[in-house]
C-alpha positions in Angstrom: -53.7 -25.3 -1.2 -56.1 -28.3 -1.3 -58.7 -27.9 1.4 -58.9 -31.6 2.0 -55.1 -31.7 2.7 -55.5 -28.9 5.2 -58.4 -30.8 6.9 -56.4 -34.0 7.1 -53.4 -32.1 8.6 -55.6 -30.3 11.1 -57.4 -33.4 12.2 -54.1 -35.3 12.5 -52.7 -32.6 14.7 -55.8 -32.6 17.0 -55.8 -36.4 17.2 -52.1 -36.8 18.0 -51.7 -33.7 20.1 -48.6 -32.4 18.2 -47.5 -31.3 14.8 -44.5 -33.7 14.8 -46.7 -36.7 15.5 -49.2 -35.6 12.9 -46.4 -35.4 10.3 -45.2 -38.9 11.2 -48.7 -40.3 10.9 -49.3 -38.5 7.5 -45.9 -39.5 6.2 -44.9 -35.9 5.5 -42.5 -33.2 6.8 -43.3 -31.3 10.0 -42.8 -28.0 8.1 -45.5 -29.1 5.6 -48.0 -29.8 8.3 -47.2 -26.5 10.1 -47.6 -24.7 6.8 -51.0 -26.2 6.1 -52.3 -25.3 9.5 -51.0 -21.7 9.1 -52.6 -21.3 5.7 -55.9 -22.8 7.0 -56.0 -20.3 9.9 -55.1 -17.5 7.5 -57.9 -18.5 5.1 -60.5 -18.8 7.9 -59.3 -15.7 9.7 -59.1 -17.2 13.1 -56.9 -19.2 15.4 -57.8 -22.9 15.5 -55.0 -24.3 17.7 -53.2 -23.0 20.8 -49.5 -23.9 20.5 -47.6 -25.1 23.5 -46.1 -28.3 25.0 -49.3 -29.9 23.8 -51.5 -28.4 21.0 -55.0 -27.6 22.1 -58.2 -26.6 20.3 -59.6 -23.1 20.6 -63.4 -22.6 20.6 -63.4 -22.0 16.8 -61.1 -25.1 16.5 -63.5 -27.3 18.3 -66.3 -26.3 15.9 -64.1 -26.8 12.8 -62.8 -30.1 14.1 -66.4 -31.5 14.4 -67.2 -30.5 10.9 -63.8 -31.8 9.5 -64.2 -35.2 11.0 -67.7 -35.5 9.6 -66.6 -34.4 6.1 -63.6 -36.8 6.1 -65.8 -39.7 7.3 -68.3 -39.0 4.6 -65.5 -39.1 2.0 -64.2 -42.4 3.3 -67.7 -43.8 3.3 -68.1 -42.7 -0.3 -64.9 -44.5 -1.2 -65.9 -47.6 0.7 -69.3 -47.6 -1.1 -67.6 -48.5 -4.4 -65.4 -51.2 -2.9 -66.5 -54.7 -2.1 -66.7 -55.5 1.6 -63.9 -58.0 1.3 -61.4 -55.9 -0.6 -62.0 -52.7 1.5 -61.0 -54.4 4.8 -57.2 -54.2 4.3 -54.1 -52.4 5.5 -53.0 -52.1 9.2 -55.2 -52.2 12.2 -53.7 -51.6 15.7 -55.8 -52.6 18.6 -55.4 -52.4 22.4 -57.4 -54.7 24.6 -57.5 -55.6 28.4 -55.4 -58.6 29.4 -57.9 -60.9 31.2 -60.7 -60.5 28.6 -58.2 -60.6 25.8 -56.6 -63.9 26.8 -59.9 -65.6 27.7 -62.0 -64.6 24.6 -60.4 -62.2 22.2 -57.4 -64.2 21.1 -59.3 -66.9 19.1 -61.9 -64.3 17.9 -59.2 -61.9 16.6 -57.3 -64.9 14.9 -60.6 -65.8 13.1 -61.1 -62.1 12.2 -57.6 -61.9 10.6 -58.2 -65.2 8.7 -61.4 -63.8 7.3 -59.7 -60.7 6.0 -56.4 -61.9 4.5 -55.4 -58.4 3.3 -55.6 -57.0 6.9 -52.6 -56.9 9.1 -53.4 -56.9 12.9 -51.2 -55.3 15.6 -52.8 -56.3 19.0 -51.5 -55.2 22.4 -53.0 -56.7 25.6 -52.7 -54.5 28.7 -55.1 -53.5 31.5 -54.0 -49.9 31.4 -56.1 -47.5 29.4 -54.0 -46.5 26.3 -54.3 -43.0 24.8 -55.5 -43.5 21.3 -54.6 -40.0 20.3 -51.0 -40.1 21.5 -50.1 -43.8 21.1 -51.2 -44.5 17.6 -53.9 -47.1 18.2 -56.8 -47.3 15.8 -59.1 -48.8 18.4 -59.3 -50.1 21.9 -61.6 -52.7 23.5 -62.8 -51.1 26.8 -64.6 -52.7 29.7 -66.7 -50.8 32.2 -68.3 -47.3 32.3 -66.9 -45.0 29.6 -66.0 -41.5 30.7 -67.2 -38.6 28.6 -64.6 -38.0 25.9 -64.1 -37.1 22.2 -63.9 -40.8 21.4 -66.6 -42.7 19.6 -67.9 -46.0 21.1 -69.6 -49.1 19.7 -71.1 -51.2 22.5 -70.5 -54.9 21.9 -72.3 -56.4 25.0 -73.1 -55.6 28.6 -70.4 -56.5 31.1 -72.1 -58.2 34.1 -70.3 -58.4 37.5 -71.0 -60.8 40.4 -69.8 -61.2 44.0 -68.6 -64.7 44.6 -66.6 -67.0 46.8 -65.6 -70.7 47.0 -67.8 -73.3 48.7 -65.0 -73.9 51.2 -64.8 -70.2 52.1 -68.5 -69.8 52.6 -68.6 -73.0 54.7 -65.9 -71.6 57.0 -67.1 -68.0 57.2 -70.8 -68.0 56.4 -72.7 -66.5 53.5 -73.2 -62.7 53.6 -76.8 -61.7 53.4 -76.4 -57.9 53.3 -73.6 -55.5 52.2 -73.2 -54.5 55.8 -72.0 -58.1 56.5 -68.9 -57.5 54.3 -67.0 -55.9 57.2 -66.8 -59.4 58.8 -65.5 -61.0 55.6 -62.1 -61.3 53.8 -62.1 -59.9 50.3 -59.8 -59.8 47.2 -59.3 -56.4 45.7 -58.8 -55.4 42.1 -56.5 -52.4 42.4 -57.6 -50.8 39.1 -61.1 -50.7 40.4 -60.8 -50.5 44.2 -57.5 -48.6 45.0 -58.8 -47.5 48.4 -60.0 -50.9 49.7 -63.7 -50.2 49.4 -66.4 -51.9 47.5 -69.0 -49.7 45.8 -72.4 -51.5 45.5 -75.9 -50.5 44.5 -78.3 -50.3 47.4 -81.8 -49.0 46.9 -81.0 -47.4 43.6 -78.0 -45.5 45.1 -74.3 -46.4 45.3 -72.8 -47.0 48.7 -69.2 -47.9 49.7 -68.4 -50.7 52.1 -65.1 -51.5 53.9 -63.8 -55.0 53.5 -60.9 -56.9 55.1 -58.3 -57.2 52.4 -56.8 -60.7 51.9 -55.2 -60.0 48.6 -54.6 -57.1 46.2 -53.9 -57.6 42.5 -54.1 -55.9 39.1 -54.7 -59.2 37.4 -58.3 -60.6 36.9 -57.1 -64.2 36.6 -55.2 -63.9 39.9 -58.4 -62.5 41.5 -60.4 -65.5 40.3 -57.8 -68.0 41.4 -57.6 -66.5 44.8 -61.4 -66.8 45.2 -61.3 -70.4 44.0 -58.6 -71.1 46.6 -60.9 -69.9 49.4 -59.0 -66.7 50.2 -62.2 -64.6 50.3 -65.0 -62.9 48.4 -64.2 -61.4 45.0 -66.0 -59.2 42.5 -65.5 -60.8 39.1 -66.9 -60.2 35.6 -69.0 -63.1 34.4 -66.7 -63.5 31.4 -64.1 -64.7 33.9 -66.3 -66.4 36.5 -68.8 -68.2 34.4 -66.9 -71.5 33.9 -66.0 -71.7 37.6 -69.6 -71.1 38.6 -70.8 -73.8 36.3 -68.1 -76.2 37.6 -69.1 -75.4 41.2 -65.8 -73.9 42.1 -67.4 -70.5 42.9 -70.8 -69.5 44.2 -72.5 -66.2 43.6 -73.6 -64.2 46.8 -75.3 -60.9 47.4 -76.9 -61.2 44.0 -79.3 -58.1 44.5 -76.2 -56.0 45.2 -74.1 -57.0 42.3 -71.9 -54.0 41.2 -72.4 -52.4 37.9 -70.0 -53.5 35.2 -70.8 -51.1 32.3 -70.3 -52.5 28.9 -67.7 -54.1 26.7 -67.1 -51.6 23.9 -64.9 -50.7 21.0 -63.7 -47.1 21.1 -62.0 -45.1 18.3 -61.3 -41.5 17.3 -64.0 -39.4 15.7 -61.9 -39.1 12.6 -62.2 -42.8 12.0 -65.9 -43.3 12.5 -66.3 -44.1 8.8 -63.5 -46.7 8.8 -64.6 -49.9 7.1 -62.0 -51.8 9.1 -63.4 -50.7 12.4 -66.9 -51.4 11.3 -65.9 -54.9 10.3 -64.1 -55.4 13.6 -67.0 -54.3 15.8 -69.5 -56.3 13.8 -67.3 -59.4 14.0 -67.0 -59.1 17.8 -70.7 -58.6 18.2 -71.5 -61.7 16.1 -68.9 -63.9 17.8 -69.7 -62.8 21.4 -73.5 -62.8 21.0 -76.3 -61.0 22.9 -76.5 -62.1 25.7 -72.8 -62.9 25.6 -71.8 -66.5 25.3 -70.6 -66.7 28.9 -73.9 -65.4 30.3 -75.7 -67.9 28.1 -73.5 -70.6 29.7 -74.6 -69.5 33.2 -78.3 -69.4 32.2 -78.2 -72.9 30.7 -76.4 -74.2 33.9 -79.0 -72.5 36.2 -81.9 -74.0 34.2 -80.4 -77.5 34.4 -80.2 -77.3 38.2 -83.8 -76.3 38.6 
């Protein structure tokens, strides 16, 4: 039995969480994948996978998986090295991305990316939920915020800066908060994916503290959050990629600037087994080039601030 075939089968089972899904991804029979795993374990003399409702790695399996992904990535890199950059970016690429950022910035960028690589077929899904790359068949996901520890690889595209802001009308009627403790007297708009318990978590003296706010609106949509703030419903925490134009146009004003919450980064994440993928390298490089550092929306804010001084 070919050792590389065994490795491919083993990595596919780990990445998908099941033999049947691995067989579907590899385009082979479930019995063939099962046979390759059994022969691999017999040859190595140890159990690599614990079978059950969901296949899990043993301690030996974790060690072998790390080496397999590195070996398979090296093989893909070797193949890519003899291909031209244009011709090697081809095939299918399935991407998941958050709705607000996707609609505001990614749609034109991904269209340009697809135009640059005519042999590449894109499958893009916009949704604010965090998809499971292992179980749902995505090649990559654009993630915003702090990344939890996981087996996924991550390529940081740019920092994701957050601000607290409100409309001039709201601040004129309710006053401008000077300290986080003032938030108890203010109405606020809550993003349920970040603030499910109705509290804002802000950095104070290098530590994170939680503050109760008076909820005026709850939503899972960043655009709804911004429109509510522009309408004068209350204070909102917004990423600058959403708020920048409204700040420049005077529709929103930043407040409590020293206590702006942490926003993490905008990153592309993918499975370890794909770290040598030329398609993913091309995608992350293209996003970095198009978005810039600092990102184009923060450059817009800096230019506007300088012109007002």
